[in-house]
C-alpha positions as CSV (number, residue, x, y, z in Angstrom):
1,M,-7.2,-14.7,-7.4
2,I,-5.4,-12.4,-5.0
3,P,-2.0,-12.8,-6.8
4,S,-3.5,-12.0,-10.1
5,Y,-5.2,-8.9,-8.8
6,L,-1.9,-7.7,-7.4
7,E,-0.2,-8.1,-10.8
8,N,-2.8,-5.7,-12.3
9,R,-2.0,-2.0,-12.5
10,K,-5.0,-1.0,-10.3
11,K,-4.8,-4.1,-7.9
12,R,-8.4,-3.4,-6.9
13,V,-10.7,-6.3,-6.5
14,T,-13.2,-6.6,-9.4
15,F,-16.3,-8.3,-8.2
16,T,-17.6,-9.1,-11.7
17,E,-14.5,-11.3,-12.3
18,A,-15.0,-13.4,-9.2
19,E,-17.3,-15.9,-10.8
20,D,-17.6,-14.2,-14.3
21,K,-20.9,-12.6,-13.3
22,P,-21.2,-9.2,-15.0
23,D,-23.9,-8.1,-12.5
24,A,-22.0,-9.0,-9.4
25,R,-21.8,-6.5,-6.5
26,F,-19.8,-6.2,-3.3
27,A,-22.8,-7.2,-1.2
28,T,-23.0,-10.5,-3.1
29,Y,-19.6,-11.6,-1.6
30,L,-19.7,-9.7,1.7
31,D,-19.6,-12.9,3.8
32,E,-16.7,-14.3,1.7
33,F,-14.6,-11.1,2.1
34,D,-15.3,-11.0,5.8
35,Y,-14.1,-14.6,6.1
36,L,-10.9,-14.0,4.2
37,V,-10.0,-10.9,6.3
38,N,-11.2,-12.1,9.8
39,S,-9.6,-15.5,9.3
40,G,-6.2,-13.9,8.7
41,I,-5.8,-15.2,5.2
42,A,-6.1,-11.8,3.5
43,L,-5.2,-8.2,4.4
44,E,-7.8,-5.5,3.5
45,V,-6.9,-2.0,2.2
46,K,-10.0,0.2,1.9
47,A,-10.4,3.1,-0.6
48,I,-10.5,6.6,0.7
49,A,-12.6,9.4,-0.9
50,N,-11.4,12.3,1.3
51,P,-7.9,11.8,2.7
52,V,-8.2,13.6,6.0
53,Y,-7.9,12.4,9.6
54,P,-9.4,10.1,10.8
55,L,-9.3,8.0,7.6
56,C,-12.1,5.7,8.7
57,S,-14.6,8.6,8.3
58,S,-14.4,8.5,4.5
59,A,-13.5,4.9,3.8
60,T,-15.4,3.2,1.0
61,K,-15.9,-0.4,1.9
62,N,-17.0,-1.7,-1.5
63,L,-13.7,-0.5,-3.1
64,L,-10.8,-2.4,-1.7
65,K,-7.5,-4.2,-2.4
66,L,-6.6,-7.6,-0.9
67,Y,-3.1,-8.8,0.0
68,L,-2.1,-12.2,1.2
69,N,-1.2,-12.3,4.9
70,D,1.8,-14.6,4.1
71,V,4.4,-13.1,1.7
72,G,5.9,-16.6,1.3
73,L,2.7,-18.0,-0.1
74,L,2.4,-15.0,-2.4
75,T,5.9,-15.4,-3.9
76,N,5.2,-19.2,-4.2
77,A,2.0,-18.5,-6.1
78,I,3.7,-16.0,-8.4
79,F,7.2,-17.6,-8.9
80,G,6.8,-21.2,-7.7
81,R,10.2,-22.7,-7.2
82,H,12.0,-20.1,-9.3
83,I,13.3,-18.0,-6.5
84,R,16.0,-16.0,-8.3
85,P,13.7,-13.0,-8.9
86,V,13.4,-12.5,-5.2
87,L,16.8,-13.6,-4.0
88,D,18.8,-11.9,-6.7
89,D,16.5,-9.0,-7.3
90,V,16.4,-9.6,-11.0
91,S,15.9,-6.2,-12.7
92,S,13.7,-7.6,-15.5
93,V,11.1,-9.0,-13.1
94,N,8.6,-6.7,-11.5
95,L,8.5,-7.3,-7.8
96,G,6.1,-4.4,-7.1
97,S,3.3,-6.7,-5.8
98,V,5.7,-8.5,-3.5
99,Y,7.0,-5.2,-2.1
100,E,3.6,-3.8,-1.5
101,N,2.5,-7.0,0.2
102,V,5.5,-6.8,2.5
103,V,4.6,-3.3,3.5
104,A,0.9,-4.2,4.0
105,S,1.9,-7.1,6.3
106,E,4.3,-5.0,8.4
107,L,1.9,-2.1,8.8
108,I,-0.9,-4.4,9.9
109,A,1.5,-6.1,12.4
110,H,2.1,-2.6,13.9
111,G,-1.6,-2.1,14.4
112,F,-2.3,0.3,11.5
113,D,-5.6,0.2,9.6
114,L,-4.8,0.4,5.9
115,Y,-6.3,2.6,3.3
116,Y,-5.4,3.8,-0.2
117,Y,-6.3,6.7,-2.4
118,D,-7.4,6.4,-6.0
119,N,-8.7,9.3,-8.0
120,R,-9.3,9.1,-11.7
121,Q,-7.9,12.6,-12.3
122,K,-5.3,12.8,-9.6
123,G,-3.9,9.2,-9.5
124,E,-3.3,6.7,-6.8
125,V,-1.4,6.5,-3.5
126,D,-0.4,3.0,-2.4
127,Y,-1.1,3.4,1.3
128,L,-2.6,6.0,3.8
129,I,-2.3,5.5,7.5
130,N,-3.5,7.7,10.3
131,D,-0.9,10.2,11.7
132,G,-2.4,10.7,15.1
133,E,0.4,12.9,16.3
134,N,-0.3,15.5,13.7
135,L,-4.1,14.7,13.2
136,A,-3.4,14.1,9.5
137,C,-3.0,11.2,7.1
138,L,0.5,9.8,6.3
139,P,0.8,8.7,2.7
140,I,3.2,5.9,1.7
141,E,4.5,5.1,-1.8
142,V,6.2,1.8,-2.5
143,K,8.8,1.6,-5.3
144,S,10.5,-1.6,-6.4
145,G,12.6,-0.3,-9.3
146,K,15.5,2.1,-9.8
147,D,13.2,5.0,-10.7
148,Y,12.1,5.4,-7.1
149,T,12.3,9.2,-7.3
150,I,9.6,9.3,-10.1
151,H,6.1,9.4,-8.6
152,R,4.0,12.1,-10.2
153,A,0.7,11.1,-8.7
154,F,2.3,10.9,-5.3
155,D,3.9,14.3,-5.7
156,R,0.5,15.9,-6.7
157,F,-1.1,14.3,-3.6
158,V,1.6,15.6,-1.2
159,A,1.5,19.1,-2.8
160,N,-2.3,19.4,-2.5
161,Q,-3.0,22.1,0.0
162,D,-6.4,20.6,0.9
163,Y,-4.7,17.8,2.7
164,P,-2.8,18.9,5.8
165,L,0.2,16.6,5.5
166,K,3.2,16.9,7.7
167,R,5.3,14.2,6.0
168,A,5.1,11.4,3.4
169,Y,7.3,8.3,3.0
170,V,8.7,6.7,-0.2
171,L,10.0,3.2,0.5
172,S,12.4,1.7,-2.0
173,N,15.5,-0.5,-2.6
174,E,17.7,2.6,-2.2
175,R,19.6,2.2,1.1
176,L,19.9,5.9,1.9
177,V,17.6,8.1,4.1
178,K,17.0,11.5,2.7
179,K,14.5,14.3,3.0
180,E,13.1,16.6,0.2
181,G,10.4,18.9,1.6
182,K,7.7,16.7,3.0
183,L,9.0,13.7,1.3
184,I,11.2,11.3,3.3
185,Y,12.9,8.5,1.3
186,L,13.6,5.4,3.3
187,P,14.9,1.8,2.6
188,I,11.9,-0.5,2.3
189,Y,13.0,-2.5,5.4
190,Y,12.5,0.7,7.5
191,V,8.8,0.0,7.3
192,M,9.3,-2.0,10.5
193,F,10.1,1.3,12.3
194,I,7.4,3.5,10.8
195,N,5.6,3.8,14.1
196,V,8.7,5.1,15.8
197,I,10.4,7.1,13.0
198,P,11.3,10.5,14.5
199,D,9.8,13.8,13.5
200,E,11.5,16.0,11.0
201,D,13.3,18.0,13.6
202,E,14.9,14.9,15.1
203,Q,17.9,12.8,14.0
204,Y,17.3,9.4,12.3
205,F,20.3,7.7,14.0
């Protein structure tokens, strides 16, 4: 069911849908989720209630998103043998779930624990990782379309003075690196360098 969850707007695992049991709770499937994550099949992204460093201190385990640990299996599950949406970047096909899965896989490979922020009033942030250098969280937004500069919930999150953010990344198809205040726009393939991207007072190249 992971590919179907990723195609939803919220992407969050809904336990009542797992076996069509309206009274299902996270505790019912705790062993199953632990197996999926610990076996390397799935990648776990936990919800955060209070986005301050360290993020693990306010993680909510029973609210989570799951991504597949193999992007090839994900694209096969979604598109089968019809590979044009991925190879040709067909504009009419939403590749958001694929992009987010790529970012999750890469961040996990670099040793980051993954979290996300979802507030009914303030909106959602795709990923939060610990920014140990600045003792803050580092928010990441993933955009698959041409409107990569439109991210109202992300802007509100970054502008919130209660969260001591030093920087925030927007990853997209755009192949330019640019900075607007705390926002740093990066090509999505730059995710492989996130743990070594220089501070704001250093050069990118």
